[in-house]
C-alpha positions in Angstrom: -18.6 -22.8 -39.6 -15.4 -21.3 -38.2 -15.5 -18.9 -35.3 -12.8 -16.5 -36.3 -13.2 -13.0 -37.9 -11.2 -11.4 -40.6 -10.7 -7.6 -40.0 -9.3 -4.8 -42.2 -7.9 -1.7 -40.6 -8.0 1.6 -42.6 -5.0 3.9 -43.0 -6.2 6.6 -40.7 -6.8 4.1 -37.9 -3.4 2.5 -38.5 -1.8 5.8 -37.8 -3.0 5.6 -34.2 -1.3 2.4 -32.8 -2.7 2.9 -29.3 -6.3 2.9 -30.6 -5.6 -0.1 -32.8 -4.2 -2.0 -29.8 -6.7 -1.0 -27.2 -9.9 -0.6 -29.2 -9.4 -3.4 -31.8 -6.8 -6.0 -30.7 -7.4 -5.9 -26.9 -11.1 -5.0 -27.0 -12.2 -4.4 -23.4 -8.7 -4.8 -22.2 -8.8 -8.6 -22.5 -5.6 -10.3 -23.8 -7.6 -13.3 -25.0 -9.6 -11.0 -27.3 -6.6 -10.8 -29.6 -7.0 -14.3 -30.9 -9.5 -16.0 -33.2 -9.0 -13.1 -35.7 -6.9 -12.1 -38.7 -6.0 -8.4 -39.2 -5.4 -7.1 -42.7 -3.8 -3.7 -42.6 -3.6 -0.7 -44.8 -0.5 1.5 -45.1 -0.3 4.4 -42.6 -2.5 7.4 -43.5 -1.0 9.3 -46.5 1.8 6.8 -47.4 0.1 5.2 -50.4 -0.6 8.8 -51.7 3.1 9.5 -51.5 4.0 6.2 -53.1 1.6 6.5 -56.0 -0.4 9.8 -56.2 -2.9 11.5 -54.0 -6.2 9.7 -54.3 -8.3 12.9 -54.1 -6.1 15.8 -55.3 -4.1 13.9 -57.8 -0.8 15.3 -56.4 1.9 13.1 -57.9 3.8 10.6 -55.7 6.9 8.6 -56.6 5.1 6.5 -59.2 3.4 9.4 -61.0 6.6 11.3 -61.1 8.6 8.3 -62.4 6.0 7.6 -65.1 5.3 11.1 -66.2 8.1 13.5 -65.3 10.8 14.4 -67.8 13.0 15.6 -64.9 14.8 12.6 -63.5 15.4 14.2 -60.1 11.7 14.6 -59.3 10.9 11.0 -58.4 14.2 10.7 -56.5 13.4 13.8 -54.4 9.9 12.4 -53.7 11.4 9.0 -52.7 13.9 10.7 -50.4 11.1 12.7 -48.7 9.0 9.6 -48.4 11.9 7.7 -46.7 12.2 10.5 -44.1 8.5 10.4 -43.5 8.5 6.6 -43.0 11.5 6.8 -40.7 9.6 9.5 -38.8 6.7 7.2 -38.3 9.0 4.5 -37.0 10.5 6.9 -34.5 7.1 7.9 -33.2 6.0 4.2 -32.7 9.1 2.6 -31.2 10.6 3.7 -27.9 14.2 2.4 -27.9 16.9 3.1 -30.4 17.5 -0.6 -31.3 13.8 -1.1 -32.2 13.8 2.1 -34.3 16.9 0.9 -36.1 15.4 -2.5 -36.8 12.2 -0.9 -38.2 14.2 1.5 -40.3 16.4 -1.3 -41.6 13.3 -3.3 -42.6 11.7 -0.5 -44.7 15.1 0.8 -46.0 15.8 -2.6 -47.6 12.5 -2.3 -49.6 13.0 1.4 -50.5 16.5 0.9 -51.7 15.6 -2.2 -53.7 12.7 -0.3 -55.3 15.0 2.7 -56.1 17.5 0.3 -57.7 14.8 -1.2 -59.8 13.6 2.2 -61.0 17.1 3.2 -61.8 17.7 0.0 -63.9 14.4 0.3 -65.7 15.1 3.9 -66.5 18.4 3.0 -68.0 17.0 0.1 -69.9 14.2 2.1 -71.5 16.7 4.7 -72.8 17.2 2.1 -75.6 14.7 2.2 -78.3 13.8 -1.5 -78.1 12.3 -1.1 -74.6 9.1 0.8 -73.7 8.7 2.2 -70.2 4.9 2.0 -70.6 5.1 -1.8 -70.8 6.5 -1.9 -67.3 4.5 0.8 -65.5 1.8 -1.6 -64.1 4.5 -3.7 -62.4 6.2 -0.6 -61.0 2.9 0.6 -59.6 2.4 -2.7 -57.8 5.9 -2.8 -56.5 5.7 0.7 -55.0 2.2 0.1 -53.5 3.4 -2.9 -51.6 5.9 -1.0 -49.6 3.3 0.9 -47.5 1.5 -2.1 -46.3 4.7 -4.0 -45.6 5.8 -1.2 -43.2 2.5 -1.0 -41.3 2.1 -4.8 -41.0 5.7 -5.4 -39.9 5.6 -2.6 -37.4 2.3 -3.6 -35.9 3.4 -7.2 -35.5 6.5 -6.1 -33.6 4.6 -3.6 -31.4 2.0 -6.1 -30.5 4.6 -8.7 -29.6 6.3 -6.1 -27.4 2.9 -5.6 -25.7 2.4 -9.3 -24.9 0.4 -10.4 -28.0 1.6 -13.5 -30.0 1.4 -11.6 -33.3 3.0 -12.7 -36.6 3.8 -10.8 -39.7 2.2 -12.3 -42.8 3.8 -10.9 -45.9 1.7 -11.4 -49.1 3.6 -8.8 -51.1 5.8 -11.5 -52.8 8.9 -9.4 -52.2 11.8 -11.0 -54.0 9.6 -14.1 -54.7 10.5 -15.8 -57.9 7.1 -17.4 -58.2 4.0 -15.7 -59.7 0.9 -17.4 -58.2 -2.7 -16.3 -58.1 -4.3 -14.6 -55.1 -6.0 -17.6 -53.7 -2.9 -19.8 -53.8 -0.8 -17.0 -52.2 -3.3 -16.7 -49.3 -3.6 -20.5 -48.8 0.1 -21.0 -48.6 0.5 -18.1 -46.1 -2.1 -19.5 -43.8 -1.3 -23.2 -44.1 0.6 -23.3 -40.8 -1.1 -20.5 -38.8 -3.4 -21.4 -35.9 -5.5 -18.3 -35.3 -6.7 -19.5 -31.9 -3.2 -18.9 -30.5 -1.6 -16.5 -33.0 -2.8 -13.1 -34.3 -1.8 -12.8 -38.0 -1.0 -9.2 -39.1 -1.4 -9.4 -42.9 -0.3 -6.9 -45.6 -3.3 -5.4 -47.4 -1.3 -5.6 -50.7 -0.9 -9.1 -52.1 1.2 -9.9 -55.2 -0.6 -12.0 -57.8 0.3 -13.3 -61.2 -2.1 -10.9 -63.0 -1.7 -8.0 -60.6 -4.4 -6.8 -58.2 -4.1 -3.2 -59.1 -4.9 -3.8 -62.8 -8.5 -4.6 -61.7 -8.9 -3.0 -58.3 -6.4 -0.1 -58.3 -6.5 1.5 -54.8 -9.2 -1.0 -53.7 -6.7 -3.9 -53.7 -6.5 -4.3 -49.9 -10.3 -4.9 -49.8 -9.9 -7.7 -52.3 -7.2 -9.3 -50.2 -9.3 -8.9 -47.1 -12.4 -10.4 -48.8 -10.5 -13.4 -50.2 -8.9 -14.2 -46.9 -12.4 -14.2 -45.3 -13.8 -16.5 -47.9 -10.8 -18.9 -48.1 -10.5 -19.2 -44.3 -14.3 -19.6 -43.8 -14.6 -16.5 -41.5 -17.6 -16.1 -39.3 -17.7 -12.4 -40.0 -15.7 -9.8 -42.0 -15.1 -6.4 -40.2 -13.7 -3.1 -41.5 -12.4 -0.6 -39.0 -12.6 3.0 -40.2 -12.2 6.4 -38.5 -15.9 7.1 -38.8 -19.3 5.4 -38.7 -21.2 4.5 -41.8 -23.9 7.2 -41.3 -27.0 8.7 -42.9 -24.9 11.5 -44.5 -21.6 13.3 -44.3 -21.6 15.0 -40.9 -19.5 17.8 -42.3 -22.4 18.8 -44.5 -25.4 18.2 -42.4 -23.9 18.6 -38.9 -22.7 16.1 -36.3 -25.9 16.4 -34.4 -28.1 15.5 -37.3 -26.4 12.4 -38.7 -27.5 8.9 -37.6 -25.2 5.8 -37.7 -26.6 3.0 -39.9 -27.1 -0.1 -37.8 -28.1 -2.6 -40.6 -28.2 -2.5 -44.3 -27.5 -4.8 -47.3 -24.9 -5.4 -50.0 -27.2 -3.6 -52.6 -26.8 -0.4 -50.6 -23.1 -0.9 -50.3 -22.9 -1.2 -54.1 -24.8 2.1 -54.5 -22.3 3.8 -52.2 -19.4 2.4 -54.1 -20.8 3.6 -57.4 -20.7 7.1 -55.9 -17.1 6.7 -54.8 -18.0 6.5 -51.1 -17.5 2.8 -50.8 -17.8 0.8 -47.6 -16.1 -2.0 -49.7 -15.2 -2.5 -53.3 -18.2 -4.2 -55.1 -16.0 -7.1 -56.4 -14.6 -7.6 -52.9 -18.2 -7.6 -51.5 -19.3 -10.2 -54.1 -17.2 -13.0 -52.5 -18.6 -12.2 -49.1 -22.1 -12.0 -50.4 -21.8 -15.3 -52.3 -20.5 -17.1 -49.2 -23.0 -15.5 -46.8 -20.3 -13.8 -44.8 -21.7 -10.7 -43.0 -19.7 -7.5 -43.2 -19.5 -5.2 -40.3 -18.2 -1.6 -40.6 -17.0 -0.2 -37.2 -15.6 3.1 -35.9 -12.1 2.4 -34.5 -12.5 5.3 -32.0 -15.9 4.2 -30.7 -15.3 0.5 -30.0 -18.4 0.1 -27.9 -20.7 0.8 -30.9 -21.8 -2.3 -32.8 -21.3 -0.5 -36.1 -23.1 -1.3 -39.3 -23.9 -4.9 -40.2 -24.2 -5.6 -43.9 -25.8 -8.8 -45.1 -27.3 -10.1 -48.3 -30.9 -10.6 -47.0 -31.5 -7.5 -44.9 -34.5 -5.3 -45.8 -35.7 -2.7 -43.4 -39.0 -3.6 -41.8 -40.3 -0.1 -42.6 -39.5 1.2 -46.1 -37.3 4.3 -45.6 -34.3 6.3 -46.8 -31.2 5.3 -44.9 -28.4 7.4 -46.5 -28.1 10.6 -48.4 -24.9 10.5 -50.4 -23.5 11.9 -53.6 -20.6 12.9 -55.7 -19.5 16.2 -57.3 -17.1 16.8 -60.2 -19.1 14.5 -62.4 -19.1 15.1 -66.2 -22.3 14.7 -68.1 -21.3 13.7 -71.7 -24.3 14.1 -74.0 -24.4 12.9 -77.6 -27.4 13.9 -79.8 -27.8 12.5 -83.3 -31.0 12.6 -85.3 -30.0 9.3 -86.9 -30.0 7.6 -83.5 -33.8 6.9 -83.5 -34.3 3.2 -83.9 -30.6 2.4 -83.4 -30.0 3.3 -79.8 -28.5 -0.1 -79.0 -25.8 0.3 -81.7 -24.9 3.9 -80.6 -24.8 2.9 -76.9 -22.5 -0.1 -77.6 -20.1 2.1 -79.5 -20.1 4.9 -77.0 -19.6 2.5 -74.1 -16.6 0.9 -76.0 -15.0 4.4 -76.2 -15.6 5.2 -72.6 -14.1 1.8 -71.6 -11.1 2.3 -73.8 -10.2 5.5 -71.9 -11.2 4.0 -68.5 -14.0 6.4 -67.7 -16.2 5.3 -64.8 -19.9 5.5 -65.5 -22.0 6.6 -62.6 -25.4 6.7 -64.5 -26.8 7.3 -67.9 -29.9 8.7 -69.7 -31.3 7.5 -73.0 -34.2 8.8 -75.2 -35.0 8.5 -78.8 -32.0 10.5 -80.2 -29.8 11.3 -77.2 -27.5 9.3 -74.9 -26.0 11.0 -71.8 -23.3 9.3 -69.7 -22.4 10.7 -66.3 -18.7 10.1 -65.8 -16.5 10.1 -62.7 -13.1 11.0 -64.3 -10.9 14.0 -65.0 -11.4 16.6 -67.7 -8.5 15.3 -69.7 -10.1 11.9 -70.0 -13.5 13.4 -70.9 -11.8 15.4 -73.7 -10.2 12.2 -75.1 -13.5 10.4 -75.0 -15.3 13.3 -76.7 -12.6 13.6 -79.4 -12.9 9.9 -80.2 -16.7 10.2 -80.4 -16.5 13.2 -82.7 -14.5 11.1 -85.1 -17.0 8.3 -85.0 -20.1 10.6 -85.2 -19.0 13.7 -87.2 -22.6 14.9 -87.6 -23.6 14.4 -84.0 -23.9 17.2 -81.4 -21.7 16.4 -78.4 -21.7 18.4 -75.2 -20.2 18.1 -71.8 -21.3 19.7 -68.5 -19.9 19.5 -65.0 -22.6 18.3 -62.6 -23.1 16.7 -59.2 -25.2 13.6 -58.4 -27.0 13.2 -55.1 -28.7 10.0 -54.1 -31.3 8.9 -51.5 -30.4 5.3 -50.7 -32.1 2.5 -48.7 -32.7 -1.2 -48.6 -36.3 -0.6 -49.4 -37.5 2.7 -50.9 -40.9 1.6 -52.0 -42.7 4.5 -50.3 -45.6 6.1 -52.0 -44.9 9.8 -52.7 -41.2 9.5 -51.7 -40.0 10.8 -55.0 -42.4 13.8 -54.9 -41.3 14.6 -51.4 -37.6 14.6 -52.4 -38.2 16.8 -55.5 -40.3 19.2 -53.4 -37.5 19.4 -50.8 -35.0 20.2 -53.5 -37.2 22.9 -55.0 -37.7 24.4 -51.5 -34.0 24.7 -51.2 -33.8 26.4 -54.6 -32.2 23.4 -56.3 -33.1 22.7 -59.9 -33.1 19.0 -60.9 -31.4 18.5 -64.3 -32.2 14.8 -64.5 -33.4 12.0 -62.1 -33.3 8.2 -62.0 -35.2 5.6 -60.0 -35.0 1.9 -60.7 -37.5 -0.8 -60.0 -35.1 -2.4 -57.6 -36.1 0.4 -55.2 -32.7 0.9 -53.5 -31.8 4.4 -54.7 -33.0 7.5 -56.5 -30.5 9.7 -58.1 -30.8 13.5 -58.8 -28.5 15.1 -61.3 -27.9 18.7 -60.3 -25.7 21.8 -61.0 -22.4 21.2 -59.3 -22.9 24.3 -57.1 -26.1 22.9 -55.7 -24.4 19.8 -54.2 -24.3 20.8 -50.5 -27.7 22.4 -50.5 -29.2 19.2 -52.0 -27.5 16.9 -49.4 -28.8 19.1 -46.5 -32.4 19.5 -47.8 -32.8 15.8 -48.7 -31.4 14.7 -45.3 -33.6 17.1 -43.4 -36.8 16.1 -45.2 -36.2 12.3 -45.7 -34.1 11.3 -42.6 -34.2 13.9 -39.9 -38.0 14.0 -39.8 -37.9 10.5 -38.3 -36.7 9.8 -34.7 -34.1 7.0 -35.4 -32.4 7.3 -32.0 -28.8 6.0 -31.8 -28.9 4.2 -35.1 -31.1 3.3 -38.1 -32.0 -0.3 -37.2 -29.4 -0.9 -34.4 -27.0 -3.8 -35.2 -26.1 -6.4 -32.6 -22.5 -6.9 -31.7 
């Protein structure tokens, strides 16, 4: 078993170099703490949104404008604004003019190369024999890589300035003529690196023959992080975020009422990911889980806290709710057909195929004798496309869509007699009407489908009645560091 750790640093944390250096790299002010580790970095906060599109609001970035705008100047203007923002970041990080110029030169080479590629592609696709759509996945990968290249290169330079033997590890495949798979790219990059004397600063984006984003989209850095941990035989994988993994969103239930989660398991992490609140992408977690590599989630700005330790085998000694989480803006797509009785399996297969075709994400579903309802995390445009396709397949069916929210009580062991009754009673006491509910035999979560307007009230009432009633102290099952 190796003694090193592989650690991923989120974008918000990356935007605070001093915190990264003092709280992560030189933990406790010890220079030797920098080694025996691999750091996988995200782009600076907001940069990937500008390169692609805003993850939450959907505001178009360079990629979205290039792929969807009929006005040629739009993506160029966005790229010019992005260049100024990236130069501004460099100016805020480096102290002398020569260092700033070197940082600007590094990122300008990538930005100008990307701009030239987009220009050439646009001209090529003006001819009828070439389709822009066929190249968009490659364009998206190329643009995404620029953010992590900047943050990784800068961080390596800054740490070397500050006395750490850091090296820049570029997995982006920039100008590479070879297309290799992820594992081979990682193995080649680490073949000659001794992590006991060198601190590798690795790009969260890695270029692969098939493309990471085609499978993981914005979760690509977590897959890179996970595979590095597996392939190098890490003792532990660590994710540094700007917050603790806690019992609920403190903005909803109050800072004084939330409790950090000290221990939990990968089942719980998967449930959070299903709600769009992932600690780690489920497919990235799979590799760690299979190789028995523990995952720790830490708050960059509270380095003394041991964080949340996630393992395969953890089950709380006392069955209890650990987290109240949820997602709003979910669409309930209901299909009723009298002919469905006795043929649910056939209907469900066909409905699932349509949803998959339009890349709708299924959060949950209900089935009874003549009705199937899928709860989808996607935009209205996608829901309408799915609905239209289903209306063509089932012209006599009644199809309806409703915007809802889903709130879950999650824990490593929820086998508590009367827990569901207490949860429903708490919701009723808050004036929240349950539209549907789900609880599986695996006993790791119970889901409540609610009106979208009831989301915040439901989070507060469930947290108060299922978590706050217990005195958990500084953490729910304190982790060891």
